[in-house]
N, C-alpha and C positions, 0 to 999 in steps of 0.2 A: 468860464464864467470866472468872475472878478470875486478872489478872497475876500470873508468877512470879518468885521473889528474883534472878533470870541475867535479865541483856539482851540483845540482837541482838548487840552487842559483847563482851560479854562470851564468846559463840559464837566470835565470826568470830576473835578474836584466841587462843583457845585451844584451837584446834584443828590437826592439821596441813592443806593444803590440798586431797591428795586427796578426804579425808572429806568437807569442806564441800563443795567444787564436784559428788562424789553423793549428799552430802542437798540441795541444792540441785536437784538435777536432780529429784529424787523431789519434793520440796514442788512445784516447779513443773509439774511430769508430773502433778499431782493422783492419787499415790501413796498420801500421808495422808489416812486416812478413818478413819471411826466415833473422831474425838476426846472422850474424853468426862472430865470431870472430879471428884477426886480427892479424899481429906483431902489437901491440899496435895501432893498427885501429880495426875497427868495418863494416859492410856492411848488406844492407837489401836491401829488393824491399818493397816500399813506394805506394800503390793501391792509385793511382788518378784515372785524366781522361784515363791515361793509370798505367801498370805497369813502377815505376820508376828507376832504380838502384842509391843507395846511398852510399853513404860511408864517414866514421867520423872517425877523428886523436882520439885517446887516450888523448893525450897532449893539444888538444881546438878544441872542438867543431865548431869553425869556419872556422877548417882546412879541410875543408867539399867540397863534387864533389857530380855533381848529374845531372842527362843527363835529368831535364829539363830545360825551357828555360832560366828563372832567374841560376840556376846552369849554365848550359852550357856558360852564361855571366857573370862567377866571381860574381853575386849576391846572398847570405845567403837566402836558401828561404825552406819555410815552412816545407818539405822532410825533410830536413838535421836535423832541430830542431826537429823534432819528432823522426827522428833516436838517437840524442843526448838523447831525454826524457825517452825513451826505457832502451838506456844502463843504464843511472844512476838510475832508479826503478829499471833495472834487469826483465821488461818487468811485472812488479808487478803495481795494479792499480791505479792510480795519485787519491788524496784526495783531496777533496774541496781545502784543504789550499794548496797543492802543486799545485791546478791548477790557483790561486790566484796569481794574477801580481798587486803590487803597485808600479805606475812608478811615484804615485806626493806626495808629504805630504797634511795631511787630518789630520781633528780634528773628533777625536774617538767617541766624544759626551759623554762619561763615566765620572761619575765624582766621584771622589776618590783618597783618596794618595797609587801613587805607592809603592807596596811593596819595602825592601831590597833584594828581589832579581829580581823584574822588572828595579828598577834600575840600578840595575850593569849590569844586560843584556845590557840594553840601552845603556851603557857607553860602553860597549866592543863592542857593533854595531857598535858604534859612531867611535870609533877606528880604527878599521878596516876597515869602510865605508871612513876616513879620507884619508886612505894610497892611496884612488884611485884620492884623488884632489889634484896630481903631476903639480909640474912646468914645465914648457916649454923649453928649452933650445937646441934643437937638431934641424936638416934639416928639411926642409917644409917637405921631404917624412914619417916622424915621427909624421908629426901634428895630422892628422885624427886618429892615434890610440892614440893621448894623448889627445883628446875629446871625443873619444869613453870610456876613462877613469874619466873623470869628469863626464860624464851620468850615466858611471857603478854609483860612489862614491854617485850621490846624488840620485838616485834613490835606494840604500842603506839605508839613512839617510833620504830618502823618508818612506822606512817600520817602521823604530823606530820611525820617530813623529806620524803616524796612531795608534800604537800600545799603543802611552802613553794615560794615563788618564788624565782628565782634573785638574791639580793641581795648589798651587804655586811651589811646587817642580819641576815638570814637567817643568813646565814655563822658571825657573832656570837653568834647565839643556837647553834648546832650546836658550837661548838668549848666554849663555855659548857657543855653539855652532855655535851659529849664529858670534860671535865676533870671533874665530875661523877662520871661512872660509874668513871675514869680513881680518883678518890678514892677510890670505894667499893672498887674492887677491890686496891687497895691499905693502906686503913686499913680500913674496914665491914667485914667478915667476910664480903663476898660469895664463894663458892666457885665458882670460873667454872675447875672442871677443866676440865668438857666445853666450853669454847670459848666458851658462847653469848655473852656478853658481848662479851670478845674479838674477836669474830669479828664483831657486830654495829658494835665500836665501827671495824673495818679499811674495812667496807663504807661507812662515814656518811665516811669519809678519802677514798676513792675519789670518792663522791658532792660531796665540795667539791672536790675535785680538776678533777671534771665543770663545779664553778665557776667555776672561775677560767678554763677555757678557754672557757667563754660568754661570761664578765665578768671582765677581769683586775682589773679593784678589789677585787675579791672576793680576793684574796688580802693584802692589804695586813692584815686581820685576824690573820694567823697570826703577825705580829709579838709577841702575848700569846703565842707558846708557845717564841721562842726561847731565854729562861731556865726553860724547864719540863722537869722530870724525870719521863717516863711510866713505868706499870711496864712496857709491854716497848718502847718506843722508834717507838710509832704516827706520833709529831708529826715526828719528823725529815722525813719525805718533803716536809710540809708548810712547813715551816720552810728547805726548801731553796728553793720555789718562790720565795721571797720576791724573791730579786734577782736571778730569771731574767729 
């Protein structure tokens, strides 16, 4: 079977947690059957409360169809995602890492200095994720797609944050990330009226506070924020910790 244009990461970072988990359960439970490859597309039968006929386009797993209630009403359903998982894995089992979806930033709780390789991987992944934090200048018909892009970008960044060990070097990386996001909000044309990026920033601020609790040396990096004016003052609580 020829591989699709989308990847497992694309699925994991661009879908809600509930649908992903239900799709994983279907795939692991052997409910994805009769998979066939068409012309830049795939089809299959997903065994649920009844057999559902599903198709997925190779260019984008969201360009799908399913004869379940949700699918017939134009909503991406667990059956579509389960078929997409089968396609990207070519029927092979999902590992524990494959099945784990990170949608919010969290503190790893691991105290150590990141290796040079870990730092480089984190920086590359940040650069890739930032491409999804796009400005919005289009017609109202494209606004939803723009907001989905912001959500995917923040999900990808959340995975980076969750993998970082607690250390001043990681703290600096996250501070630089927050300042880049803040610049996009202030001058980059990003429409964050849904609070997607702002919410992510606040969650990372809370992660940084956990860093300081685990390793007080991390707060030395906050000095960089002392004379910075951000779009909604997220830096204030971190600056306050410098002399505490």
